[in-house]
C-alpha positions in Angstrom: 122.4 106.7 131.6 119.9 104.5 129.7 117.8 107.4 129.0 120.7 109.5 127.7 121.7 106.7 125.4 118.1 106.4 124.4 118.1 110.1 123.3 121.2 109.7 121.6 120.1 106.9 119.6 117.4 109.1 118.6 119.0 112.0 117.6 121.4 110.3 115.2 118.7 108.2 113.8 116.9 111.3 113.1 120.2 113.0 111.9 120.4 109.8 109.1 117.1 110.3 108.2 117.2 114.0 107.5 120.6 113.5 105.9 118.8 110.8 103.5 116.2 113.0 103.2 118.2 115.6 101.5 120.2 112.8 99.4 116.5 112.1 98.1 116.5 115.8 96.6 120.1 116.1 95.7 120.6 112.8 93.6 117.6 113.5 90.9 118.8 117.2 91.0 122.4 116.4 89.8 120.9 113.8 87.5 119.0 116.1 85.8 121.7 118.6 85.5 121.0 121.1 88.1 123.7 122.5 90.2 124.0 121.7 93.8 125.7 124.3 95.6 125.4 123.1 99.3 124.2 120.3 101.3 124.2 120.4 104.6 122.4 118.6 107.9 121.5 121.0 110.6 121.0 124.5 110.6 123.1 127.4 112.6 127.0 127.5 112.6 129.0 125.1 110.6 130.9 122.3 112.5 132.4 120.9 109.7 132.4 121.0 105.8 134.2 119.9 103.0 134.2 121.5 99.3 133.3 119.1 96.6 133.4 119.4 92.9 130.8 121.8 93.1 129.2 120.9 96.0 130.3 121.8 99.9 129.1 119.0 102.3 128.8 119.6 105.8 127.1 119.5 109.3 125.8 122.6 111.3 125.3 122.7 115.0 121.6 122.6 115.4 120.2 119.4 114.6 117.1 120.1 113.7 116.6 119.7 110.0 118.8 120.2 106.9 119.2 121.4 103.6 120.3 121.3 100.0 121.0 124.5 97.8 119.4 123.8 94.6 120.8 126.9 92.1 118.1 128.9 90.3 114.8 127.7 92.1 113.4 131.2 91.6 113.4 132.6 88.0 115.0 135.8 87.1 113.0 138.9 86.4 113.2 139.0 83.1 111.6 135.5 82.8 108.4 136.0 84.7 105.7 138.7 84.6 106.4 141.9 86.4 105.6 141.9 90.3 103.2 144.6 91.1 103.5 144.1 94.8 104.5 147.0 96.9 105.9 147.7 100.4 107.6 144.7 102.5 106.2 142.0 100.8 107.5 143.2 97.7 110.6 143.9 98.9 110.7 140.3 100.1 110.2 139.0 96.8 112.8 141.3 95.3 115.4 140.1 97.9 114.8 136.3 97.4 115.0 136.7 93.7 118.4 138.8 94.1 120.0 135.9 96.4 118.5 133.1 93.8 119.9 135.0 90.6 123.4 135.4 92.7 124.0 132.0 92.8 123.8 131.2 89.2 127.4 131.2 87.9 128.4 132.9 84.5 127.5 130.5 81.5 125.5 128.2 83.9 122.1 129.5 83.5 120.9 126.5 81.9 121.3 124.4 85.1 119.1 126.5 87.2 116.2 124.4 88.6 113.9 126.8 87.2 114.4 125.2 83.4 113.6 121.8 84.5 110.3 120.1 82.9 107.6 120.0 85.6 107.6 116.3 85.9 111.3 116.6 86.7 110.9 119.4 89.3 108.3 116.9 91.1 110.8 114.2 91.3 113.6 116.3 92.6 111.0 117.7 95.4 109.3 114.5 96.0 112.8 112.6 96.2 113.2 113.9 100.0 109.8 112.9 101.4 109.4 109.6 99.5 113.0 108.8 101.3 111.3 109.1 104.4 108.5 106.9 103.4 110.8 104.3 102.2 112.6 104.7 105.6 109.2 104.2 107.5 108.0 101.1 105.9 111.8 99.3 105.9 111.7 100.1 110.1 108.3 98.9 110.5 108.9 95.8 108.5 112.3 95.1 110.0 110.6 95.4 113.5 107.7 93.6 112.7 108.9 90.7 110.6 112.4 90.1 112.4 111.5 91.3 115.7 108.3 91.0 115.9 105.2 92.4 117.7 102.9 91.8 120.7 99.9 89.7 119.3 97.0 88.3 121.1 96.9 84.4 120.8 93.9 82.3 121.2 95.4 80.7 124.1 93.9 82.0 127.4 96.6 83.3 130.1 94.2 84.0 132.7 90.4 83.5 133.9 88.8 86.5 135.7 87.2 84.9 138.5 84.0 87.4 138.4 82.0 90.1 136.6 83.3 93.2 138.3 80.7 95.9 139.1 80.1 98.6 136.2 83.3 100.9 136.2 85.3 98.7 138.2 88.1 96.0 137.1 88.4 94.6 140.5 86.5 92.0 142.1 84.7 92.1 145.3 82.7 89.8 147.6 79.7 90.4 146.1 80.2 90.3 142.4 79.1 86.9 140.7 81.3 84.5 139.4 82.5 85.3 135.6 81.1 83.2 132.7 84.6 81.8 131.9 84.6 80.2 135.3 81.4 78.8 135.6 81.9 77.4 132.2 85.0 75.7 133.5 87.5 77.5 131.4 91.2 77.0 132.0 94.2 78.9 131.9 96.3 77.5 128.8 92.9 76.6 126.9 93.2 77.4 123.1 90.0 78.5 121.7 88.9 76.8 118.7 85.6 77.8 117.8 82.8 80.0 119.3 79.2 79.3 118.7 79.7 77.0 115.9 82.1 79.2 113.9 86.1 78.3 113.9 88.3 81.1 115.1 91.7 81.9 113.8 92.2 85.5 115.9 91.4 86.5 119.6 89.6 89.4 118.1 87.3 87.1 116.1 86.5 85.2 119.1 85.6 87.9 121.5 83.6 89.7 118.9 81.4 86.5 118.8 81.3 86.6 122.5 80.0 90.2 122.7 77.4 89.8 120.3 75.9 86.7 122.6 74.8 88.8 125.5 72.4 86.7 127.4 72.5 83.8 125.3 74.1 80.4 125.9 76.6 79.2 123.4 79.1 76.6 122.9 83.2 77.3 123.1 85.2 75.0 121.9 88.9 74.9 123.4 91.9 72.7 122.9 93.0 71.4 126.2 96.7 69.8 126.2 95.5 68.5 122.9 92.2 66.9 123.8 89.1 68.9 122.3 86.7 70.2 125.0 83.2 72.0 124.4 82.1 74.5 127.2 78.6 76.0 127.4 79.3 79.6 128.1 76.1 82.2 129.0 78.3 85.9 128.3 76.9 88.4 131.0 75.5 91.3 130.0 77.9 94.3 130.5 77.7 98.0 129.0 80.6 99.6 127.2 81.2 102.9 125.5 80.4 102.5 121.9 83.1 102.9 119.2 83.0 103.2 115.6 85.2 101.1 112.8 88.5 103.2 114.1 88.0 102.8 117.7 86.9 106.3 118.6 84.1 107.0 121.2 80.7 107.6 119.5 78.9 110.6 121.0 75.2 111.6 120.7 74.0 115.0 119.5 74.8 116.6 122.7 78.1 115.5 122.6 77.6 112.5 125.1 79.1 109.2 124.9 76.8 106.3 123.8 76.9 103.3 125.1 75.8 99.4 124.0 75.4 96.2 125.8 77.8 93.5 125.0 78.8 89.8 126.3 81.2 89.5 128.7 83.2 86.0 129.5 86.2 87.1 131.6 89.4 86.0 130.2 92.8 87.2 129.1 94.6 86.5 126.1 98.2 85.1 126.0 99.9 87.7 124.2 103.4 86.7 122.5 105.8 88.6 120.5 105.4 86.9 117.1 106.9 87.8 114.0 104.7 89.2 111.1 104.5 88.9 107.3 107.0 90.6 105.0 103.9 92.8 104.0 103.0 93.7 107.6 105.0 96.8 107.9 103.6 98.2 104.5 100.4 97.8 105.9 101.2 99.5 109.4 102.6 102.5 107.2 99.7 103.0 105.6 97.2 103.0 108.6 99.7 105.1 110.5 99.8 107.4 107.5 96.2 107.9 107.6 96.2 108.6 111.5 99.0 111.1 110.8 97.2 112.8 108.0 94.1 113.2 110.4 96.4 114.9 112.8 97.9 117.3 110.4 94.3 118.1 109.3 93.4 119.2 112.5 96.7 120.6 113.5 95.5 124.2 114.4 92.9 122.4 117.0 95.9 120.1 118.2 97.9 123.4 118.6 95.0 125.0 120.8 94.5 122.6 123.2 98.2 121.7 123.7 98.7 125.5 124.2 95.9 125.1 126.9 97.1 122.4 128.5 101.0 124.2 128.5 99.3 126.4 130.9 97.3 124.2 133.1 93.9 125.1 131.4 93.2 121.5 130.8 94.8 117.8 130.9 96.9 117.3 128.0 95.5 114.3 125.9 97.7 110.9 125.4 97.2 111.2 121.6 98.6 115.0 121.7 100.9 116.2 119.2 104.4 116.4 120.6 107.8 118.0 119.6 111.2 117.2 119.7 111.4 117.3 123.2 108.5 114.7 123.7 109.9 112.9 121.1 113.4 112.6 123.4 111.0 111.9 126.4 109.8 108.9 124.8 112.9 107.7 123.4 114.0 107.8 127.0 111.2 106.0 128.5 111.7 103.4 125.7 115.6 103.2 126.8 115.0 103.2 130.6 112.3 100.5 130.9 112.9 97.8 133.4 110.1 95.5 132.8 110.3 91.5 132.8 110.4 90.2 129.3 111.1 93.7 127.8 114.9 93.4 126.9 117.4 95.0 124.7 115.8 93.5 121.4 112.2 94.7 122.4 113.7 98.2 123.1 115.8 98.2 119.6 112.5 97.4 117.9 110.3 100.0 119.8 113.1 102.6 118.9 112.4 101.8 115.2 109.1 102.0 115.4 109.3 105.5 117.0 112.0 106.5 114.2 109.9 105.0 111.6 106.8 107.1 112.9 109.0 110.3 112.9 109.8 109.5 109.1 106.4 109.0 108.3 105.5 112.0 109.9 108.3 114.1 108.1 106.8 112.6 104.5 103.1 113.6 105.5 104.1 117.2 106.9 106.6 117.9 103.8 103.8 116.8 101.3 101.6 119.9 102.3 101.2 121.7 99.5 102.5 125.1 100.6 105.7 126.9 100.3 108.5 126.3 102.0 107.5 122.8 102.4 108.6 120.3 99.6 104.9 119.8 98.7 104.5 123.5 97.9 107.2 123.3 95.3 105.5 120.2 94.0 102.2 122.1 93.8 104.2 125.0 91.5 105.5 122.3 89.4 101.9 120.9 88.8 100.7 124.3 88.4 103.4 124.8 85.6 101.9 121.5 84.0 98.6 122.7 83.8 99.8 125.8 82.3 102.0 124.5 79.6 98.9 122.2 78.5 96.4 124.9 78.7 98.5 126.9 76.2 99.3 123.7 74.2 95.5 123.3 73.8 95.1 127.2 72.6 97.8 126.7 70.2 99.8 129.6 72.3 103.6 129.7 73.3 105.2 128.0 76.3 104.3 130.3 79.3 106.6 131.8 81.4 107.7 129.5 84.6 105.7 129.7 87.9 107.1 132.7 89.9 107.8 131.0 93.2 109.0 134.3 94.4 105.7 135.3 94.6 105.2 133.1 97.3 108.0 134.3 99.6 105.7 136.5 101.9 103.5 133.1 102.6 106.5 131.2 102.8 108.0 133.6 105.7 104.8 133.7 107.4 104.3 129.7 107.2 108.1 129.5 108.6 107.0 132.2 111.2 104.1 129.9 112.3 106.5 126.6 112.4 108.7 128.2 114.6 106.0 129.4 116.9 104.6 125.9 116.9 107.9 124.4 117.7 108.5 126.6 120.8 104.6 126.0 122.0 105.5 122.2 121.7 108.8 122.5 123.4 107.3 124.2 126.3 104.4 121.8 126.7 106.5 118.7 126.6 108.6 120.1 129.5 105.7 121.3 131.7 102.8 118.9 130.7 104.8 115.8 129.1 102.9 113.1 127.3 104.1 109.7 128.8 104.0 106.1 127.0 104.4 104.3 130.6 
């Protein structure tokens, strides 16, 4: 039952996000005088609709998107250069233009989208994605600053009794005692300084220890209000080397590189702590960079996901997922039964999931390819370049950018997105990615 509730909450959250995305297009379009004939959340058969003053509002049966119909996005044939493309691409262009022109009511050509100044077009088309970006920041901020986030503290939760054998995390009878045990470190100790340097974060302390393999360094701790200095000799331990982003480093042959670091043998006391109000924005920026990397490697990601779907390789935990996979993650969050992981933490994780989805919607929609919002933004910017070049040369204002010429590519892009969706849905069912 909890899984079903989690999926329902996710669907509702996504529908709200999509609805607000379309509002982000509709409001500035109406502000600039463009006639908006339809505003719908979902695709397929209409479940409910209401006719407003000039806009029909409604819900459709398939909750996988939404749209606003801006009248006159494609300029009439007499306003652009003749299209010389023949065959089915030419027919697609002509049909798209005819449909767009039919929507322009008599006497309202001046309200067509193609008449807008380039910067107004950018505002209208960027409005939707930027609403998603704002939603992501708000959701991250609410979670991190009100609910809090699991944070490693400088207080020791557990002392590891040994230095486990390489490749193991369990102690055996022959393993030597850990440096933490030999130094007398105790659970509840709070680390104050390491090797003469005051520390404020767990990662800072462990980084100093990692650089001190084979040496003896002083570690100052607070023990029940008293300052205690321990002499610690971090053991040498081999691990996979990583870059600044935490990604494994490899040599020219693709083999993982290793490094020797100091090992002390202790775990931090992880607590849920409220973060500064800026934490949500910082996290959104960090996630956005990661999302852009995923988008940049999408064909490769899709290739490996397809192979995993047909059992040709294991599916990576960081693999791109589809709507089914997202629903599965939401179900796992809702149904998780772990001590200390209550309803508040589940709400926080659900908000983080929805925030991540909104961030993905922003990044994906900003790709400069029609039919995505980024494609229309790119055409508006191209219009600005054409206008500027004509102005410099003392020429008349050029014709509007003919978006209709991109229709064959847009249909191809739409087909690719549909294929990708089908592959991801199948892969999520037969080779799911789990967060537990």
